[in-house]
C-alpha positions as CSV (number, residue, x, y, z in Angstrom):
1,M,-26.8,28.5,-72.4
2,K,-23.9,29.6,-70.3
3,K,-21.8,27.8,-67.5
4,R,-22.3,30.0,-64.3
5,W,-19.4,30.4,-61.7
6,D,-20.9,27.5,-59.3
7,G,-20.8,25.1,-62.4
8,L,-24.1,25.0,-63.2
9,V,-25.3,25.6,-67.2
10,V,-28.1,28.3,-67.2
11,C,-30.1,29.8,-69.8
12,K,-29.3,34.0,-70.5
13,E,-32.4,34.7,-68.3
14,D,-31.0,32.7,-64.9
15,F,-27.2,33.8,-65.5
16,E,-25.4,35.9,-62.6
17,I,-22.1,36.6,-62.1
18,R,-20.1,35.6,-59.1
19,H,-20.7,38.0,-56.3
20,P,-17.3,40.1,-55.2
21,Q,-17.7,39.4,-51.4
22,L,-17.3,35.7,-52.2
23,S,-13.8,36.1,-53.2
24,L,-12.5,37.9,-50.6
25,K,-10.0,36.3,-48.5
26,V,-10.2,37.7,-44.8
27,H,-7.8,36.7,-42.2
28,G,-9.4,36.7,-38.5
29,D,-8.0,38.8,-36.2
30,K,-7.2,37.6,-32.7
31,Q,-10.1,38.7,-30.5
32,T,-9.0,37.6,-27.1
33,V,-9.7,39.9,-24.1
34,P,-6.5,41.0,-22.5
35,M,-6.0,40.5,-18.9
36,P,-8.6,42.5,-17.7
37,R,-7.3,42.7,-14.1
38,P,-4.1,41.1,-12.2
39,E,-4.9,38.1,-10.0
40,G,-5.5,39.1,-6.6
41,T,-4.0,37.9,-3.2
42,D,-5.7,35.1,-1.6
43,V,-7.2,36.2,2.0
44,F,-7.5,33.9,5.0
45,L,-10.2,34.5,7.2
46,S,-10.2,33.0,10.8
47,Y,-13.4,32.5,12.5
48,C,-14.1,31.7,16.3
49,D,-16.6,28.7,17.4
50,I,-17.2,27.3,20.7
51,W,-14.0,25.3,20.7
52,T,-11.3,28.3,19.6
53,S,-13.1,30.8,21.9
54,S,-13.2,28.4,25.2
55,A,-10.9,29.2,27.9
56,Y,-9.9,25.6,28.9
57,A,-6.2,24.6,28.5
58,D,-4.9,23.7,24.9
59,S,-8.5,24.4,23.3
60,G,-8.5,27.8,22.3
61,T,-7.0,30.0,19.8
62,A,-5.2,33.0,19.9
63,D,-7.7,36.3,19.1
64,C,-10.5,33.9,19.9
65,M,-10.2,33.0,23.4
66,R,-12.2,34.7,26.3
67,A,-11.2,34.5,29.6
68,D,-13.6,32.7,32.0
69,Y,-15.8,31.7,29.3
70,A,-16.9,27.9,29.6
71,P,-20.3,27.5,28.6
72,L,-19.8,23.8,28.3
73,T,-18.0,21.4,30.6
74,Y,-14.4,20.2,29.4
75,Q,-16.0,16.3,28.9
76,R,-19.0,18.0,26.8
77,L,-16.8,20.0,24.7
78,L,-14.7,16.5,24.0
79,D,-17.9,14.7,23.2
80,L,-18.9,17.4,20.7
81,K,-15.7,17.7,19.2
82,S,-15.1,14.1,18.6
83,T,-18.6,13.5,17.2
84,N,-18.5,16.3,15.0
85,V,-17.1,15.6,11.5
86,G,-14.2,17.8,10.0
């Protein structure tokens, strides 16, 4: 009877030596990915809707207003804007 590496006492036929891979001391390496690309700059997009493209005073926005564009009356435009959330 012999004492094996894991503490078991076994007969001669079942005896086995400790595997060499079990005694390796491996230190893990940092497997972080470097910054793949720099952070992009923010791009702001403007859009034109019925209020910003309206030709009524104080309702249009630069680069959106269209001259003589009044598909709705001013009062109807205000009513739509006040009922619309946001």
